[in-house]
C-alpha positions as CSV (number, residue, x, y, z in Angstrom):
1,M,52.3,-131.0,-0.5
2,L,49.9,-133.9,0.2
3,V,49.2,-136.5,-2.4
4,V,46.1,-138.7,-2.3
5,A,46.4,-141.5,-4.8
6,E,43.5,-142.5,-7.0
7,K,43.6,-146.0,-5.5
8,E,42.7,-144.5,-2.1
9,I,39.7,-142.5,-3.2
10,G,37.2,-145.4,-3.1
11,G,37.9,-146.2,0.5
12,L,37.8,-142.5,1.6
13,M,35.0,-140.7,-0.2
14,T,31.4,-141.7,0.4
15,P,28.4,-140.6,-1.7
16,E,27.0,-138.9,1.4
17,A,30.2,-136.8,1.8
18,A,30.2,-136.0,-1.9
19,F,26.5,-134.9,-1.8
20,D,27.1,-132.6,1.2
21,A,30.2,-131.0,-0.4
22,I,28.4,-130.3,-3.7
23,E,25.3,-128.9,-2.0
24,Q,27.4,-126.6,0.1
25,V,29.5,-125.3,-2.9
26,F,26.3,-124.7,-4.9
27,A,25.0,-122.6,-2.0
28,A,28.3,-120.7,-1.8
29,M,28.2,-120.0,-5.6
30,A,24.6,-118.6,-5.4
31,S,25.6,-116.4,-2.4
32,D,28.5,-115.0,-4.5
33,K,31.0,-116.4,-2.0
34,A,32.5,-118.7,-4.6
35,Y,33.3,-118.4,-8.3
36,N,34.7,-120.5,-11.2
37,F,37.5,-119.4,-13.5
38,P,37.0,-119.5,-17.3
39,V,37.2,-123.1,-18.6
40,V,40.0,-124.1,-21.0
41,R,39.0,-127.1,-23.2
42,E,40.9,-128.1,-26.3
43,A,41.1,-130.9,-28.8
44,I,44.8,-131.6,-28.7
45,G,45.1,-133.3,-32.1
46,H,46.3,-136.6,-30.6
47,E,44.3,-139.7,-29.8
48,D,41.1,-137.7,-30.5
49,A,41.5,-136.4,-26.9
50,L,39.9,-133.3,-25.3
51,Y,42.1,-131.8,-22.6
52,G,41.5,-128.8,-20.3
53,F,41.4,-127.0,-17.0
54,K,38.6,-126.1,-14.6
55,G,39.4,-124.0,-11.6
56,G,37.9,-121.6,-9.1
57,F,38.0,-120.1,-5.6
58,D,35.5,-120.8,-2.8
59,G,35.8,-117.9,-0.4
60,A,33.6,-119.5,2.2
61,A,35.7,-122.6,2.5
62,L,39.0,-121.0,1.3
63,T,39.4,-123.7,-1.3
64,L,41.5,-122.7,-4.3
65,G,42.7,-124.9,-7.2
66,L,42.1,-126.6,-10.5
67,K,41.3,-129.9,-12.2
68,A,43.5,-130.8,-15.2
69,G,42.5,-133.6,-17.5
70,G,39.9,-134.6,-20.1
71,Y,38.5,-137.3,-22.3
72,W,40.6,-139.9,-24.1
73,P,38.1,-141.9,-26.2
74,N,40.6,-144.6,-27.1
75,N,41.7,-145.5,-23.6
76,Q,40.2,-149.0,-23.7
77,K,43.3,-150.2,-25.5
78,H,45.3,-149.1,-22.5
79,G,43.0,-150.7,-20.0
80,L,41.9,-147.2,-18.7
81,I,38.6,-145.4,-18.4
82,N,38.1,-142.6,-20.9
83,H,38.0,-139.7,-18.4
84,Q,41.3,-139.0,-16.8
85,S,42.0,-136.1,-14.4
86,T,44.0,-134.8,-11.4
87,I,42.9,-132.1,-8.9
88,F,45.4,-129.7,-7.5
89,L,44.7,-127.6,-4.4
90,F,46.6,-124.5,-3.3
91,D,46.9,-122.6,0.0
92,A,44.6,-119.6,-0.4
93,D,46.8,-117.6,2.1
94,T,50.2,-118.2,0.4
95,G,49.6,-119.7,-3.0
96,R,51.7,-122.7,-2.3
97,V,50.6,-126.0,-3.7
98,A,48.8,-127.9,-0.9
99,A,47.6,-131.2,-2.5
100,A,47.4,-133.3,-5.6
101,V,44.4,-135.7,-5.7
102,G,43.4,-138.4,-8.1
103,G,40.4,-137.1,-9.9
104,N,38.8,-139.9,-11.8
105,L,36.5,-141.4,-9.2
106,L,35.9,-138.0,-7.7
107,T,34.7,-136.7,-11.0
108,A,32.1,-139.5,-11.2
109,L,31.0,-139.0,-7.6
110,R,30.7,-135.2,-7.9
111,T,28.7,-135.4,-11.1
112,A,26.3,-137.9,-9.6
113,A,26.1,-135.8,-6.5
114,A,25.1,-132.7,-8.5
115,S,22.1,-134.4,-10.1
116,A,21.2,-135.8,-6.7
117,V,21.1,-132.3,-5.3
118,S,18.8,-131.2,-8.1
119,I,16.5,-134.2,-7.4
120,K,16.4,-133.5,-3.7
121,H,15.2,-129.9,-4.4
122,L,13.3,-130.2,-7.6
123,A,11.7,-133.6,-8.0
124,P,7.9,-133.7,-8.2
125,K,6.2,-134.6,-4.9
126,G,5.7,-138.4,-4.6
127,A,8.0,-139.2,-7.6
128,K,8.1,-143.0,-8.0
129,V,9.7,-143.8,-11.4
130,L,13.3,-143.0,-12.3
131,G,14.1,-142.8,-16.0
132,M,17.7,-143.3,-17.1
133,I,18.9,-142.2,-20.6
134,G,22.4,-143.5,-21.2
135,A,24.2,-146.6,-19.9
136,G,27.8,-145.6,-19.9
137,H,30.3,-145.7,-17.0
138,Q,28.7,-142.7,-15.3
139,S,25.2,-144.0,-15.4
140,A,25.7,-146.4,-12.4
141,F,27.0,-143.6,-10.2
142,Q,24.0,-141.5,-11.2
143,M,21.4,-144.1,-10.4
144,R,23.0,-144.9,-7.0
145,A,23.1,-141.2,-6.0
146,A,19.5,-140.7,-7.1
147,A,18.3,-143.7,-5.2
148,R,20.2,-142.6,-2.1
149,I,18.5,-139.2,-2.0
150,H,15.0,-140.3,-3.0
151,R,12.9,-143.5,-2.7
152,F,11.9,-144.7,-6.1
153,D,9.7,-147.7,-6.9
154,K,11.3,-148.7,-10.2
155,V,13.8,-147.7,-12.8
156,I,13.2,-147.6,-16.6
157,G,16.0,-147.0,-19.1
158,W,17.0,-146.4,-22.7
159,N,20.4,-146.4,-24.4
160,P,21.3,-145.8,-28.1
161,H,23.2,-149.1,-27.9
162,P,20.8,-151.6,-26.2
163,E,23.5,-154.1,-25.5
164,M,24.8,-151.8,-22.8
165,L,21.5,-151.7,-20.8
166,S,22.8,-154.6,-18.6
167,R,24.7,-151.9,-16.6
168,L,21.5,-150.2,-15.7
169,A,19.7,-153.5,-15.0
170,D,22.6,-154.7,-12.7
171,T,22.8,-151.4,-10.9
172,A,19.0,-151.4,-10.3
173,A,19.2,-155.0,-9.0
174,E,22.0,-153.9,-6.6
175,L,19.6,-151.2,-5.3
176,D,16.8,-153.7,-5.1
177,L,14.7,-151.9,-7.7
178,P,12.9,-153.4,-10.6
179,F,14.3,-152.4,-14.0
180,E,12.6,-152.3,-17.5
181,A,14.1,-151.2,-20.8
182,V,11.7,-148.9,-22.7
183,D,11.6,-146.6,-25.7
184,L,12.0,-142.9,-25.3
185,P,8.3,-141.9,-25.7
186,R,7.4,-144.3,-22.9
187,L,10.3,-143.2,-20.7
188,G,9.3,-139.5,-21.1
189,A,5.7,-140.3,-20.3
190,E,6.2,-142.5,-17.3
191,A,9.3,-141.2,-15.5
192,D,8.8,-138.7,-12.7
193,V,12.6,-138.0,-12.7
194,I,14.8,-138.4,-15.7
195,I,18.6,-138.4,-15.7
196,S,20.3,-138.1,-19.1
197,I,24.0,-138.9,-19.2
198,T,25.2,-139.4,-22.7
199,S,27.7,-137.9,-25.1
200,A,25.1,-137.1,-27.8
201,F,25.4,-134.3,-30.3
202,S,21.7,-134.2,-31.2
203,P,18.5,-134.2,-29.1
204,M,17.2,-137.6,-28.0
205,L,14.5,-136.6,-25.4
206,L,11.9,-134.7,-27.4
207,D,9.3,-132.2,-26.2
208,A,6.5,-134.5,-27.1
209,H,8.0,-137.3,-25.0
210,V,7.6,-135.5,-21.7
211,T,3.9,-135.3,-20.7
212,G,3.6,-134.8,-17.0
213,P,5.2,-133.1,-14.0
214,T,8.8,-134.2,-14.4
215,H,12.3,-133.3,-13.3
216,I,15.1,-133.8,-15.7
217,A,18.8,-133.8,-14.8
218,A,20.7,-133.2,-18.0
219,M,24.2,-134.3,-17.2
220,G,25.9,-135.1,-20.4
221,T,26.4,-131.8,-22.2
222,D,29.7,-130.2,-21.3
223,T,31.1,-129.1,-24.6
224,K,30.0,-126.8,-27.4
225,G,27.8,-128.7,-29.8
226,K,26.8,-131.6,-27.5
227,Q,23.0,-131.9,-27.0
228,E,20.6,-134.3,-25.3
229,L,17.3,-132.4,-25.1
230,D,14.9,-130.9,-27.6
231,P,15.2,-127.1,-27.4
232,A,11.4,-126.9,-27.4
233,L,11.3,-129.0,-24.2
234,V,13.9,-126.6,-22.7
235,A,11.8,-123.6,-23.7
236,R,8.7,-124.7,-21.8
237,A,10.5,-125.9,-18.6
238,R,11.6,-124.1,-15.5
239,L,15.4,-124.0,-15.8
240,Y,18.2,-124.5,-13.3
241,T,22.0,-125.0,-13.6
242,D,25.2,-125.1,-11.7
243,E,26.6,-122.0,-13.4
244,I,24.7,-119.9,-15.9
245,A,27.6,-118.6,-18.0
246,Q,28.8,-122.2,-18.6
247,S,25.3,-123.5,-19.2
248,V,24.6,-121.1,-22.1
249,S,28.1,-121.5,-23.7
250,I,28.9,-125.3,-23.4
251,G,26.0,-126.8,-21.5
252,E,22.5,-128.1,-22.5
253,F,20.9,-124.7,-22.6
254,Q,23.3,-123.4,-25.3
255,H,21.0,-124.6,-28.1
256,A,17.8,-122.9,-26.8
257,I,19.8,-119.7,-26.3
258,A,21.2,-119.9,-29.8
259,A,17.7,-120.4,-31.2
260,G,16.3,-117.4,-29.3
261,L,13.9,-119.6,-27.4
262,I,15.0,-118.6,-24.0
263,A,17.0,-115.7,-22.3
264,E,19.7,-116.1,-19.7
265,E,17.3,-114.5,-17.2
266,A,15.1,-117.6,-17.4
267,I,17.9,-119.7,-15.8
268,T,18.4,-120.0,-12.1
269,Q,21.4,-121.3,-10.2
270,I,20.5,-124.4,-8.2
271,G,22.3,-122.9,-5.2
272,A,19.5,-120.3,-5.0
273,V,17.0,-123.1,-4.3
274,V,19.4,-124.7,-1.8
275,N,19.7,-121.4,0.0
276,G,15.9,-120.8,-0.1
277,T,16.2,-117.6,-2.1
278,H,14.3,-119.2,-5.0
279,P,11.2,-121.3,-4.5
280,G,12.1,-124.1,-6.9
281,R,9.3,-126.3,-8.1
282,D,6.0,-124.6,-8.2
283,G,3.7,-127.5,-9.0
284,A,3.1,-129.5,-12.2
285,E,5.7,-127.9,-14.4
286,V,8.7,-129.6,-16.0
287,T,12.0,-128.6,-14.3
288,I,15.4,-129.1,-15.9
289,F,18.8,-129.0,-14.2
290,D,21.7,-128.5,-16.6
291,G,24.7,-130.1,-14.9
292,T,27.6,-128.7,-16.8
293,G,30.2,-129.6,-14.3
294,V,32.1,-126.7,-12.7
295,G,35.6,-126.6,-11.2
296,L,34.3,-125.7,-7.8
297,Q,32.6,-129.1,-7.6
298,D,35.9,-130.8,-8.1
299,L,37.7,-128.7,-5.6
300,A,34.9,-129.3,-3.0
301,V,35.2,-133.1,-3.2
302,A,39.0,-133.0,-3.4
303,A,39.2,-130.8,-0.2
304,K,36.9,-133.3,1.6
305,V,39.0,-136.3,0.5
306,V,42.2,-134.7,1.6
307,E,40.6,-134.0,5.0
308,L,39.6,-137.7,5.3
309,A,43.0,-138.9,4.1
310,E,44.8,-136.9,6.6
311,R,42.5,-138.2,9.4
312,K,43.2,-141.8,8.4
313,G,46.9,-141.4,7.7
314,L,46.5,-142.1,3.9
315,A,47.9,-138.7,2.6
316,Q,51.4,-138.9,1.4
317,K,53.6,-135.9,2.1
318,V,55.9,-134.8,-0.7
319,E,58.3,-131.8,-0.8
320,I,58.1,-129.8,-4.0
């Protein structure tokens, strides 16, 4: 099999390549050419860690595999980031293992690419202000991906721990965009596009905060119980997601579903907008993309990085 080490990913995978891979796999999912396997996600009872598996099969690209890993909240004491994962690819024709790929940076890139795909297809026309809720490790990737796909005039941001806002300010400066820290009511009123990327378990962005045509990429909720948005805000928006089954069980829309405010039929796969089988934004409404993070996203970016690594001679061959 081929091994692509984590240390090589940064020099191989570009945001552009990640965006293209994610847009294509979303399109394949909506065309019923690709599907995800049920997610396994468990609290292991050690180091407060969550560990699991996400896998799937893309029949259009013949990509088969899984990502194994999870969230270790105490990793700072080891000098490591909290999210740790490895992606394994298998030959769809024979079942033999084909590649093992470091998944940490790829997870950040594919998550950011997913929100960027939603911004490309759902942002209000003439959107100028990007709102960021959350200032953790992933926030910088999110802002860079959003700015690459759409030209914004400024960034405004909020974080429950204000001392972390320097990450947003530094990333905006890197992108040559002015940045201002604001409260949530102002963020909801002024931002044309909002990216929420937190680990919250109660809603932060409320229905009353969002007052105009807005697109929201809700990227933080990937576990039962997590929540970033007011269910009343979800109930009045036009709803999109990567995978509906995952969205209503472990994603942001689980809460509006549980409260009886929406039905599954109100949710559309983002790939349908990519394919042109769904019109997407219809005018002045609020749109929400629930980015739950599916295994096929990981497989798509891993397959691309293996292709690039082979081309550049950076894939190690190991017999197993």
